[in-house]
mmCIF file as gemmi writes it, N, C-alpha and C atoms, coordinates in Angstrom:
data_model
loop_
_atom_site.group_PDB
_atom_site.id
_atom_site.type_symbol
_atom_site.label_atom_id
_atom_site.label_alt_id
_atom_site.label_comp_id
_atom_site.label_asym_id
_atom_site.label_entity_id
_atom_site.label_seq_id
_atom_site.pdbx_PDB_ins_code
_atom_site.Cartn_x
_atom_site.Cartn_y
_atom_site.Cartn_z
_atom_site.occupancy
_atom_site.B_iso_or_equiv
_atom_site.pdbx_formal_charge
_atom_site.auth_seq_id
_atom_site.auth_asym_id
_atom_site.pdbx_PDB_model_num
ATOM 1 N N . MET Axp A 1 ? -92.74 56.014 32.566 1 0 ? 1 A 1
ATOM 2 C CA . MET Axp A 1 ? -93.19 56.835 31.453 1 0 ? 1 A 1
ATOM 3 C C . MET Axp A 1 ? -94.503 57.479 31.846 1 0 ? 1 A 1
ATOM 4 N N . ASP Axp A 2 ? -94.679 58.721 31.523 1 0 ? 2 A 1
ATOM 5 C CA . ASP Axp A 2 ? -95.872 59.465 31.864 1 0 ? 2 A 1
ATOM 6 C C . ASP Axp A 2 ? -97.067 58.911 31.098 1 0 ? 2 A 1
ATOM 7 N N . SER Axp A 3 ? -98.089 58.488 31.825 1 0 ? 3 A 1
ATOM 8 C CA . SER Axp A 3 ? -99.265 57.898 31.18 1 0 ? 3 A 1
ATOM 9 C C . SER Axp A 3 ? -100.13 58.937 30.476 1 0 ? 3 A 1
ATOM 10 N N . ASN Axp A 4 ? -99.778 60.218 30.571 1 0 ? 4 A 1
ATOM 11 C CA . ASN Axp A 4 ? -100.537 61.255 29.881 1 0 ? 4 A 1
ATOM 12 C C . ASN Axp A 4 ? -100.322 61.232 28.375 1 0 ? 4 A 1
ATOM 13 N N . TYR Axp A 5 ? -99.295 60.539 27.911 1 0 ? 5 A 1
ATOM 14 C CA . TYR Axp A 5 ? -99.011 60.506 26.489 1 0 ? 5 A 1
ATOM 15 C C . TYR Axp A 5 ? -99.835 59.425 25.817 1 0 ? 5 A 1
ATOM 16 N N . CYS Axp A 6 ? -100.308 59.732 24.613 1 0 ? 6 A 1
ATOM 17 C CA . CYS Axp A 6 ? -101.22 58.859 23.894 1 0 ? 6 A 1
ATOM 18 C C . CYS Axp A 6 ? -100.43 57.77 23.172 1 0 ? 6 A 1
ATOM 19 N N . LEU Axp A 7 ? -100.1 56.738 23.897 1 0 ? 7 A 1
ATOM 20 C CA . LEU Axp A 7 ? -99.397 55.614 23.29 1 0 ? 7 A 1
ATOM 21 C C . LEU Axp A 7 ? -100.243 54.368 23.434 1 0 ? 7 A 1
ATOM 22 N N . LEU Axp A 8 ? -100.196 53.531 22.43 1 0 ? 8 A 1
ATOM 23 C CA . LEU Axp A 8 ? -100.831 52.243 22.547 1 0 ? 8 A 1
ATOM 24 C C . LEU Axp A 8 ? -100.033 51.408 23.539 1 0 ? 8 A 1
ATOM 25 N N . ARG Axp A 9 ? -100.699 50.551 24.254 1 0 ? 9 A 1
ATOM 26 C CA . ARG Axp A 9 ? -100.055 49.734 25.281 1 0 ? 9 A 1
ATOM 27 C C . ARG Axp A 9 ? -98.875 48.95 24.708 1 0 ? 9 A 1
ATOM 28 N N . ASN Axp A 10 ? -99.028 48.366 23.526 1 0 ? 10 A 1
ATOM 29 C CA . ASN Axp A 10 ? -97.933 47.557 22.967 1 0 ? 10 A 1
ATOM 30 C C . ASN Axp A 10 ? -96.723 48.416 22.602 1 0 ? 10 A 1
ATOM 31 N N . VAL Axp A 11 ? -96.938 49.662 22.223 1 0 ? 11 A 1
ATOM 32 C CA . VAL Axp A 11 ? -95.825 50.559 21.913 1 0 ? 11 A 1
ATOM 33 C C . VAL Axp A 11 ? -95.078 50.905 23.195 1 0 ? 11 A 1
ATOM 34 N N . GLU Axp A 12 ? -95.827 51.226 24.233 1 0 ? 12 A 1
ATOM 35 C CA . GLU Axp A 12 ? -95.194 51.548 25.508 1 0 ? 12 A 1
ATOM 36 C C . GLU Axp A 12 ? -94.434 50.344 26.05 1 0 ? 12 A 1
ATOM 37 N N . ASP Axp A 13 ? -95.04 49.165 25.998 1 0 ? 13 A 1
ATOM 38 C CA . ASP Axp A 13 ? -94.372 47.949 26.486 1 0 ? 13 A 1
ATOM 39 C C . ASP Axp A 13 ? -93.104 47.667 25.692 1 0 ? 13 A 1
ATOM 40 N N . GLU Axp A 14 ? -93.19 47.825 24.38 1 0 ? 14 A 1
ATOM 41 C CA . GLU Axp A 14 ? -92.024 47.573 23.539 1 0 ? 14 A 1
ATOM 42 C C . GLU Axp A 14 ? -90.88 48.527 23.875 1 0 ? 14 A 1
ATOM 43 N N . LEU Axp A 15 ? -91.197 49.789 24.065 1 0 ? 15 A 1
ATOM 44 C CA . LEU Axp A 15 ? -90.173 50.767 24.398 1 0 ? 15 A 1
ATOM 45 C C . LEU Axp A 15 ? -89.577 50.494 25.781 1 0 ? 15 A 1
ATOM 46 N N . ARG Axp A 16 ? -90.431 50.126 26.735 1 0 ? 16 A 1
ATOM 47 C CA . ARG Axp A 16 ? -89.951 49.832 28.089 1 0 ? 16 A 1
ATOM 48 C C . ARG Axp A 16 ? -89.052 48.597 28.137 1 0 ? 16 A 1
ATOM 49 N N . ASN Axp A 17 ? -89.194 47.711 27.171 1 0 ? 17 A 1
ATOM 50 C CA . ASN Axp A 17 ? -88.387 46.49 27.123 1 0 ? 17 A 1
ATOM 51 C C . ASN Axp A 17 ? -87.219 46.596 26.153 1 0 ? 17 A 1
ATOM 52 N N . SER Axp A 18 ? -86.942 47.775 25.668 1 0 ? 18 A 1
ATOM 53 C CA . SER Axp A 18 ? -85.887 47.963 24.669 1 0 ? 18 A 1
ATOM 54 C C . SER Axp A 18 ? -84.588 48.416 25.316 1 0 ? 18 A 1
ATOM 55 N N . ALA Axp A 19 ? -83.551 48.437 24.509 1 0 ? 19 A 1
ATOM 56 C CA . ALA Axp A 19 ? -82.247 48.921 24.978 1 0 ? 19 A 1
ATOM 57 C C . ALA Axp A 19 ? -82.307 50.405 25.347 1 0 ? 19 A 1
ATOM 58 N N . LEU Axp A 20 ? -83.26 51.131 24.784 1 0 ? 20 A 1
ATOM 59 C CA . LEU Axp A 20 ? -83.366 52.563 25.045 1 0 ? 20 A 1
ATOM 60 C C . LEU Axp A 20 ? -84.163 52.884 26.312 1 0 ? 20 A 1
ATOM 61 N N . ALA Axp A 21 ? -84.753 51.888 26.934 1 0 ? 21 A 1
ATOM 62 C CA . ALA Axp A 21 ? -85.626 52.09 28.097 1 0 ? 21 A 1
ATOM 63 C C . ALA Axp A 21 ? -85.007 52.943 29.203 1 0 ? 21 A 1
ATOM 64 N N . PRO Axp A 22 ? -83.727 52.754 29.55 1 0 ? 22 A 1
ATOM 65 C CA . PRO Axp A 22 ? -83.17 53.563 30.64 1 0 ? 22 A 1
ATOM 66 C C . PRO Axp A 22 ? -83.135 55.069 30.346 1 0 ? 22 A 1
ATOM 67 N N . HIS Axp A 23 ? -83.309 55.451 29.101 1 0 ? 23 A 1
ATOM 68 C CA . HIS Axp A 23 ? -83.182 56.853 28.721 1 0 ? 23 A 1
ATOM 69 C C . HIS Axp A 23 ? -84.511 57.526 28.396 1 0 ? 23 A 1
ATOM 70 N N . VAL Axp A 24 ? -85.587 56.762 28.425 1 0 ? 24 A 1
ATOM 71 C CA . VAL Axp A 24 ? -86.89 57.292 28.03 1 0 ? 24 A 1
ATOM 72 C C . VAL Axp A 24 ? -87.356 58.409 28.959 1 0 ? 24 A 1
ATOM 73 N N . ASP Axp A 25 ? -87.236 58.213 30.265 1 0 ? 25 A 1
ATOM 74 C CA . ASP Axp A 25 ? -87.71 59.237 31.197 1 0 ? 25 A 1
ATOM 75 C C . ASP Axp A 25 ? -86.942 60.542 31.032 1 0 ? 25 A 1
ATOM 76 N N . ALA Axp A 26 ? -85.637 60.46 30.816 1 0 ? 26 A 1
ATOM 77 C CA . ALA Axp A 26 ? -84.842 61.677 30.603 1 0 ? 26 A 1
ATOM 78 C C . ALA Axp A 26 ? -85.264 62.37 29.304 1 0 ? 26 A 1
ATOM 79 N N . TYR Axp A 27 ? -85.549 61.576 28.279 1 0 ? 27 A 1
ATOM 80 C CA . TYR Axp A 27 ? -85.997 62.134 26.999 1 0 ? 27 A 1
ATOM 81 C C . TYR Axp A 27 ? -87.346 62.832 27.177 1 0 ? 27 A 1
ATOM 82 N N . LEU Axp A 28 ? -88.262 62.182 27.906 1 0 ? 28 A 1
ATOM 83 C CA . LEU Axp A 28 ? -89.564 62.799 28.168 1 0 ? 28 A 1
ATOM 84 C C . LEU Axp A 28 ? -89.411 64.096 28.949 1 0 ? 28 A 1
ATOM 85 N N . ALA Axp A 29 ? -88.525 64.103 29.924 1 0 ? 29 A 1
ATOM 86 C CA . ALA Axp A 29 ? -88.296 65.322 30.711 1 0 ? 29 A 1
ATOM 87 C C . ALA Axp A 29 ? -87.775 66.438 29.815 1 0 ? 29 A 1
ATOM 88 N N . TYR Axp A 30 ? -86.88 66.099 28.893 1 0 ? 30 A 1
ATOM 89 C CA . TYR Axp A 30 ? -86.351 67.079 27.943 1 0 ? 30 A 1
ATOM 90 C C . TYR Axp A 30 ? -87.489 67.666 27.091 1 0 ? 30 A 1
ATOM 91 N N . LEU Axp A 31 ? -88.373 66.8 26.601 1 0 ? 31 A 1
ATOM 92 C CA . LEU Axp A 31 ? -89.488 67.267 25.775 1 0 ? 31 A 1
ATOM 93 C C . LEU Axp A 31 ? -90.459 68.101 26.604 1 0 ? 31 A 1
ATOM 94 N N . ASP Axp A 32 ? -90.688 67.701 27.85 1 0 ? 32 A 1
ATOM 95 C CA . ASP Axp A 32 ? -91.566 68.493 28.729 1 0 ? 32 A 1
ATOM 96 C C . ASP Axp A 32 ? -90.994 69.882 28.969 1 0 ? 32 A 1
ATOM 97 N N . ARG Axp A 33 ? -89.695 69.946 29.215 1 0 ? 33 A 1
ATOM 98 C CA . ARG Axp A 33 ? -89.07 71.262 29.416 1 0 ? 33 A 1
ATOM 99 C C . ARG Axp A 33 ? -89.2 72.131 28.171 1 0 ? 33 A 1
ATOM 100 N N . GLY Axp A 34 ? -89.199 71.493 27.008 1 0 ? 34 A 1
ATOM 101 C CA . GLY Axp A 34 ? -89.365 72.222 25.754 1 0 ? 34 A 1
ATOM 102 C C . GLY Axp A 34 ? -90.816 72.536 25.429 1 0 ? 34 A 1
ATOM 103 N N . ARG Axp A 35 ? -91.718 72.097 26.286 1 0 ? 35 A 1
ATOM 104 C CA . ARG Axp A 35 ? -93.153 72.352 26.145 1 0 ? 35 A 1
ATOM 105 C C . ARG Axp A 35 ? -93.724 71.83 24.833 1 0 ? 35 A 1
ATOM 106 N N . TYR Axp A 36 ? -93.253 70.649 24.422 1 0 ? 36 A 1
ATOM 107 C CA . TYR Axp A 36 ? -93.791 70.008 23.231 1 0 ? 36 A 1
ATOM 108 C C . TYR Axp A 36 ? -95.229 69.573 23.491 1 0 ? 36 A 1
ATOM 109 N N . ALA Axp A 37 ? -96.053 69.626 22.477 1 0 ? 37 A 1
ATOM 110 C CA . ALA Axp A 37 ? -97.443 69.184 22.591 1 0 ? 37 A 1
ATOM 111 C C . ALA Axp A 37 ? -97.497 67.675 22.821 1 0 ? 37 A 1
ATOM 112 N N . HIS Axp A 38 ? -98.537 67.222 23.512 1 0 ? 38 A 1
ATOM 113 C CA . HIS Axp A 38 ? -98.677 65.798 23.81 1 0 ? 38 A 1
ATOM 114 C C . HIS Axp A 38 ? -98.673 64.942 22.542 1 0 ? 38 A 1
ATOM 115 N N . ASN Axp A 39 ? -99.347 65.39 21.503 1 0 ? 39 A 1
ATOM 116 C CA . ASN Axp A 39 ? -99.38 64.618 20.249 1 0 ? 39 A 1
ATOM 117 C C . ASN Axp A 39 ? -97.994 64.517 19.63 1 0 ? 39 A 1
ATOM 118 N N . THR Axp A 40 ? -97.223 65.574 19.714 1 0 ? 40 A 1
ATOM 119 C CA . THR Axp A 40 ? -95.858 65.562 19.19 1 0 ? 40 A 1
ATOM 120 C C . THR Axp A 40 ? -94.999 64.592 19.985 1 0 ? 40 A 1
ATOM 121 N N . VAL Axp A 41 ? -95.118 64.635 21.298 1 0 ? 41 A 1
ATOM 122 C CA . VAL Axp A 41 ? -94.347 63.719 22.15 1 0 ? 41 A 1
ATOM 123 C C . VAL Axp A 41 ? -94.724 62.275 21.838 1 0 ? 41 A 1
ATOM 124 N N . SER Axp A 42 ? -96.002 62.006 21.677 1 0 ? 42 A 1
ATOM 125 C CA . SER Axp A 42 ? -96.443 60.646 21.345 1 0 ? 42 A 1
ATOM 126 C C . SER Axp A 42 ? -95.843 60.179 20.025 1 0 ? 42 A 1
ATOM 127 N N . GLN Axp A 43 ? -95.814 61.056 19.042 1 0 ? 43 A 1
ATOM 128 C CA . GLN Axp A 43 ? -95.228 60.708 17.748 1 0 ? 43 A 1
ATOM 129 C C . GLN Axp A 43 ? -93.728 60.456 17.889 1 0 ? 43 A 1
ATOM 130 N N . TYR Axp A 44 ? -93.038 61.284 18.643 1 0 ? 44 A 1
ATOM 131 C CA . TYR Axp A 44 ? -91.607 61.097 18.866 1 0 ? 44 A 1
ATOM 132 C C . TYR Axp A 44 ? -91.339 59.771 19.569 1 0 ? 44 A 1
ATOM 133 N N . LEU Axp A 45 ? -92.202 59.396 20.519 1 0 ? 45 A 1
ATOM 134 C CA . LEU Axp A 45 ? -92.028 58.123 21.204 1 0 ? 45 A 1
ATOM 135 C C . LEU Axp A 45 ? -92.253 56.946 20.256 1 0 ? 45 A 1
ATOM 136 N N . ARG Axp A 46 ? -93.176 57.09 19.327 1 0 ? 46 A 1
ATOM 137 C CA . ARG Axp A 46 ? -93.346 56.052 18.298 1 0 ? 46 A 1
ATOM 138 C C . ARG Axp A 46 ? -92.082 55.936 17.445 1 0 ? 46 A 1
ATOM 139 N N . CYS Axp A 47 ? -91.481 57.072 17.145 1 0 ? 47 A 1
ATOM 140 C CA . CYS Axp A 47 ? -90.246 57.069 16.352 1 0 ? 47 A 1
ATOM 141 C C . CYS Axp A 47 ? -89.124 56.334 17.073 1 0 ? 47 A 1
ATOM 142 N N . ILE Axp A 48 ? -88.936 56.625 18.353 1 0 ? 48 A 1
ATOM 143 C CA . ILE Axp A 48 ? -87.839 55.964 19.045 1 0 ? 48 A 1
ATOM 144 C C . ILE Axp A 48 ? -88.157 54.497 19.32 1 0 ? 48 A 1
ATOM 145 N N . THR Axp A 49 ? -89.443 54.163 19.425 1 0 ? 49 A 1
ATOM 146 C CA . THR Axp A 49 ? -89.82 52.753 19.555 1 0 ? 49 A 1
ATOM 147 C C . THR Axp A 49 ? -89.475 52.005 18.273 1 0 ? 49 A 1
ATOM 148 N N . HIS Axp A 50 ? -89.727 52.615 17.139 1 0 ? 50 A 1
ATOM 149 C CA . HIS Axp A 50 ? -89.372 52.029 15.846 1 0 ? 50 A 1
ATOM 150 C C . HIS Axp A 50 ? -87.863 51.832 15.768 1 0 ? 50 A 1
ATOM 151 N N . PHE Axp A 51 ? -87.123 52.843 16.164 1 0 ? 51 A 1
ATOM 152 C CA . PHE Axp A 51 ? -85.666 52.754 16.156 1 0 ? 51 A 1
ATOM 153 C C . PHE Axp A 51 ? -85.179 51.659 17.114 1 0 ? 51 A 1
ATOM 154 N N . ALA Axp A 52 ? -85.781 51.582 18.287 1 0 ? 52 A 1
ATOM 155 C CA . ALA Axp A 52 ? -85.405 50.551 19.257 1 0 ? 52 A 1
ATOM 156 C C . ALA Axp A 52 ? -85.698 49.154 18.716 1 0 ? 52 A 1
ATOM 157 N N . ARG Axp A 53 ? -86.81 49.004 18.011 1 0 ? 53 A 1
ATOM 158 C CA . ARG Axp A 53 ? -87.146 47.713 17.394 1 0 ? 53 A 1
ATOM 159 C C . ARG Axp A 53 ? -86.09 47.336 16.359 1 0 ? 53 A 1
ATOM 160 N N . TRP Axp A 54 ? -85.703 48.31 15.542 1 0 ? 54 A 1
ATOM 161 C CA . TRP Axp A 54 ? -84.658 48.056 14.542 1 0 ? 54 A 1
ATOM 162 C C . TRP Axp A 54 ? -83.348 47.681 15.226 1 0 ? 54 A 1
ATOM 163 N N . MET Axp A 55 ? -82.999 48.363 16.304 1 0 ? 55 A 1
ATOM 164 C CA . MET Axp A 55 ? -81.784 48.026 17.045 1 0 ? 55 A 1
ATOM 165 C C . MET Axp A 55 ? -81.816 46.572 17.496 1 0 ? 55 A 1
ATOM 166 N N . GLN Axp A 56 ? -82.966 46.146 18.007 1 0 ? 56 A 1
ATOM 167 C CA . GLN Axp A 56 ? -83.09 44.764 18.471 1 0 ? 56 A 1
ATOM 168 C C . GLN Axp A 56 ? -82.972 43.786 17.302 1 0 ? 56 A 1
ATOM 169 N N . GLN Axp A 57 ? -83.647 44.089 16.195 1 0 ? 57 A 1
ATOM 170 C CA . GLN Axp A 57 ? -83.627 43.199 15.031 1 0 ? 57 A 1
ATOM 171 C C . GLN Axp A 57 ? -82.236 43.066 14.436 1 0 ? 57 A 1
ATOM 172 N N . THR Axp A 58 ? -81.459 44.129 14.511 1 0 ? 58 A 1
ATOM 173 C CA . THR Axp A 58 ? -80.104 44.097 13.947 1 0 ? 58 A 1
ATOM 174 C C . THR Axp A 58 ? -79.058 43.743 15.004 1 0 ? 58 A 1
ATOM 175 N N . MET Axp A 59 ? -79.553 43.442 16.227 1 0 ? 59 A 1
ATOM 176 C CA . MET Axp A 59 ? -78.68 43.07 17.34 1 0 ? 59 A 1
ATOM 177 C C . MET Axp A 59 ? -77.654 44.159 17.646 1 0 ? 59 A 1
ATOM 178 N N . LEU Axp A 60 ? -78.092 45.39 17.548 1 0 ? 60 A 1
ATOM 179 C CA . LEU Axp A 60 ? -77.257 46.546 17.834 1 0 ? 60 A 1
ATOM 180 C C . LEU Axp A 60 ? -77.429 46.916 19.3 1 0 ? 60 A 1
ATOM 181 N N . GLY Axp A 61 ? -76.364 46.81 20.057 1 0 ? 61 A 1
ATOM 182 C CA . GLY Axp A 61 ? -76.423 47.156 21.465 1 0 ? 61 A 1
ATOM 183 C C . GLY Axp A 61 ? -76.275 48.644 21.679 1 0 ? 61 A 1
ATOM 184 N N . LEU Axp A 62 ? -76.678 49.084 22.84 1 0 ? 62 A 1
ATOM 185 C CA . LEU Axp A 62 ? -76.581 50.498 23.17 1 0 ? 62 A 1
ATOM 186 C C . LEU Axp A 62 ? -75.138 50.978 23.103 1 0 ? 62 A 1
ATOM 187 N N . ASP Axp A 63 ? -74.212 50.11 23.449 1 0 ? 63 A 1
ATOM 188 C CA . ASP Axp A 63 ? -72.799 50.477 23.396 1 0 ? 63 A 1
ATOM 189 C C . ASP Axp A 63 ? -72.277 50.609 21.971 1 0 ? 63 A 1
ATOM 190 N N . GLN Axp A 64 ? -73.041 50.129 21.004 1 0 ? 64 A 1
ATOM 191 C CA . GLN Axp A 64 ? -72.653 50.215 19.59 1 0 ? 64 A 1
ATOM 192 C C . GLN Axp A 64 ? -73.363 51.357 18.867 1 0 ? 64 A 1
ATOM 193 N N . LEU Axp A 65 ? -74.235 52.04 19.575 1 0 ? 65 A 1
ATOM 194 C CA . LEU Axp A 65 ? -75.02 53.112 18.966 1 0 ? 65 A 1
ATOM 195 C C . LEU Axp A 65 ? -74.137 54.331 18.731 1 0 ? 65 A 1
ATOM 196 N N . ASP Axp A 66 ? -74.057 54.742 17.468 1 0 ? 66 A 1
ATOM 197 C CA . ASP Axp A 66 ? -73.27 55.907 17.086 1 0 ? 66 A 1
ATOM 198 C C . ASP Axp A 66 ? -73.917 56.556 15.869 1 0 ? 66 A 1
ATOM 199 N N . GLU Axp A 67 ? -73.296 57.591 15.362 1 0 ? 67 A 1
ATOM 200 C CA . GLU Axp A 67 ? -73.861 58.302 14.203 1 0 ? 67 A 1
ATOM 201 C C . GLU Axp A 67 ? -73.983 57.402 12.985 1 0 ? 67 A 1
ATOM 202 N N . ALA Axp A 68 ? -73.051 56.498 12.803 1 0 ? 68 A 1
ATOM 203 C CA . ALA Axp A 68 ? -73.101 55.584 11.657 1 0 ? 68 A 1
ATOM 204 C C . ALA Axp A 68 ? -74.319 54.665 11.746 1 0 ? 68 A 1
ATOM 205 N N . ALA Axp A 69 ? -74.64 54.206 12.953 1 0 ? 69 A 1
ATOM 206 C CA . ALA Axp A 69 ? -75.808 53.345 13.133 1 0 ? 69 A 1
ATOM 207 C C . ALA Axp A 69 ? -77.093 54.118 12.834 1 0 ? 69 A 1
ATOM 208 N N . VAL Axp A 70 ? -77.178 55.342 13.31 1 0 ? 70 A 1
ATOM 209 C CA . VAL Axp A 70 ? -78.355 56.177 13.037 1 0 ? 70 A 1
ATOM 210 C C . VAL Axp A 70 ? -78.466 56.429 11.538 1 0 ? 70 A 1
ATOM 211 N N . ALA Axp A 71 ? -77.359 56.711 10.886 1 0 ? 71 A 1
ATOM 212 C CA . ALA Axp A 71 ? -77.36 56.934 9.434 1 0 ? 71 A 1
ATOM 213 C C . ALA Axp A 71 ? -77.834 55.688 8.697 1 0 ? 71 A 1
ATOM 214 N N . ARG Axp A 72 ? -77.418 54.506 9.166 1 0 ? 72 A 1
ATOM 215 C CA . ARG Axp A 72 ? -77.859 53.247 8.556 1 0 ? 72 A 1
ATOM 216 C C . ARG Axp A 72 ? -79.37 53.093 8.694 1 0 ? 72 A 1
ATOM 217 N N . PHE Axp A 73 ? -79.898 53.4 9.863 1 0 ? 73 A 1
ATOM 218 C CA . PHE Axp A 73 ? -81.341 53.317 10.083 1 0 ? 73 A 1
ATOM 219 C C . PHE Axp A 73 ? -82.085 54.256 9.129 1 0 ? 73 A 1
ATOM 220 N N . LEU Axp A 74 ? -81.595 55.483 9.034 1 0 ? 74 A 1
ATOM 221 C CA . LEU Axp A 74 ? -82.268 56.491 8.211 1 0 ? 74 A 1
ATOM 222 C C . LEU Axp A 74 ? -82.143 56.229 6.72 1 0 ? 74 A 1
ATOM 223 N N . SER Axp A 75 ? -80.971 55.791 6.285 1 0 ? 75 A 1
ATOM 224 C CA . SER Axp A 75 ? -80.745 55.665 4.837 1 0 ? 75 A 1
ATOM 225 C C . SER Axp A 75 ? -81.024 54.27 4.28 1 0 ? 75 A 1
ATOM 226 N N . LYS Axp A 76 ? -80.9 53.244 5.121 1 0 ? 76 A 1
ATOM 227 C CA . LYS Axp A 76 ? -81.095 51.87 4.625 1 0 ? 76 A 1
ATOM 228 C C . LYS Axp A 76 ? -82.447 51.299 5.051 1 0 ? 76 A 1
ATOM 229 N N . HIS Axp A 77 ? -82.783 51.475 6.323 1 0 ? 77 A 1
ATOM 230 C CA . HIS Axp A 77 ? -84.02 50.859 6.816 1 0 ? 77 A 1
ATOM 231 C C . HIS Axp A 77 ? -85.272 51.638 6.42 1 0 ? 77 A 1
ATOM 232 N N . LEU Axp A 78 ? -85.318 52.908 6.764 1 0 ? 78 A 1
ATOM 233 C CA . LEU Axp A 78 ? -86.548 53.672 6.561 1 0 ? 78 A 1
ATOM 234 C C . LEU Axp A 78 ? -87.051 53.712 5.113 1 0 ? 78 A 1
ATOM 235 N N . PRO Axp A 79 ? -86.18 53.887 4.124 1 0 ? 79 A 1
ATOM 236 C CA . PRO Axp A 79 ? -86.709 53.944 2.753 1 0 ? 79 A 1
ATOM 237 C C . PRO Axp A 79 ? -87.385 52.65 2.294 1 0 ? 79 A 1
ATOM 238 N N . HIS Axp A 80 ? -87.062 51.528 2.943 1 0 ? 80 A 1
ATOM 239 C CA . HIS Axp A 80 ? -87.61 50.231 2.527 1 0 ? 80 A 1
ATOM 240 C C . HIS Axp A 80 ? -88.39 49.568 3.662 1 0 ? 80 A 1
ATOM 241 N N . CYS Axp A 81 ? -88.78 50.338 4.652 1 0 ? 81 A 1
ATOM 242 C CA . CYS Axp A 81 ? -89.401 49.824 5.867 1 0 ? 81 A 1
ATOM 243 C C . CYS Axp A 81 ? -90.748 49.173 5.597 1 0 ? 81 A 1
ATOM 244 N N . HIS Axp A 82 ? -90.901 47.978 6.154 1 0 ? 82 A 1
ATOM 245 C CA . HIS Axp A 82 ? -92.182 47.266 6.105 1 0 ? 82 A 1
ATOM 246 C C . HIS Axp A 82 ? -92.604 46.86 7.507 1 0 ? 82 A 1
ATOM 247 N N . CYS Axp A 83 ? -92.112 47.601 8.501 1 0 ? 83 A 1
ATOM 248 C CA . CYS Axp A 83 ? -92.435 47.292 9.89 1 0 ? 83 A 1
ATOM 249 C C . CYS Axp A 83 ? -93.94 47.461 10.112 1 0 ? 83 A 1
ATOM 250 N N . LEU Axp A 84 ? -94.459 46.652 11.008 1 0 ? 84 A 1
ATOM 251 C CA . LEU Axp A 84 ? -95.863 46.725 11.337 1 0 ? 84 A 1
ATOM 252 C C . LEU Axp A 84 ? -96.183 47.997 12.102 1 0 ? 84 A 1
ATOM 253 N N . MET Axp A 85 ? -97.379 48.494 11.911 1 0 ? 85 A 1
ATOM 254 C CA . MET Axp A 85 ? -97.834 49.668 12.626 1 0 ? 85 A 1
ATOM 255 C C . MET Axp A 85 ? -97.972 49.301 14.093 1 0 ? 85 A 1
ATOM 256 N N . PRO Axp A 86 ? -97.928 50.235 15.002 1 0 ? 86 A 1
ATOM 257 C CA . PRO Axp A 86 ? -97.751 51.653 14.745 1 0 ? 86 A 1
ATOM 258 C C . PRO Axp A 86 ? -96.29 52.04 14.775 1 0 ? 86 A 1
ATOM 259 N N . VAL Axp A 87 ? -95.786 52.45 13.67 1 0 ? 87 A 1
ATOM 260 C CA . VAL Axp A 87 ? -94.43 52.98 13.585 1 0 ? 87 A 1
ATOM 261 C C . VAL Axp A 87 ? -94.519 54.338 12.909 1 0 ? 87 A 1
ATOM 262 N N . ALA Axp A 88 ? -93.476 55.108 13.103 1 0 ? 88 A 1
ATOM 263 C CA . ALA Axp A 88 ? -93.4 56.404 12.426 1 0 ? 88 A 1
ATOM 264 C C . ALA Axp A 88 ? -92.277 56.326 11.418 1 0 ? 88 A 1
ATOM 265 N N . ARG Axp A 89 ? -92.527 56.796 10.23 1 0 ? 89 A 1
ATOM 266 C CA . ARG Axp A 89 ? -91.522 56.724 9.183 1 0 ? 89 A 1
ATOM 267 C C . ARG Axp A 89 ? -91.081 58.135 8.816 1 0 ? 89 A 1
């Protein structure tokens, strides 16, 4: 992961140890090609770290990730989220 992004160490470590870790570099490359601002990229990384944490808590594997799982995260988890900071809601 590019150290130029403003992430707290625990957020970066959590993302690197998540099921989504193999895809982070490709996602960052996509955002770089789109010329997203560093602050925006950092916020997006917080969002996917939050999602990865939820995946782990619900024991959702990468092979089970689909539109229904994303919809569950957005409609069931986020409206009632009490996750510890730093998360993006």
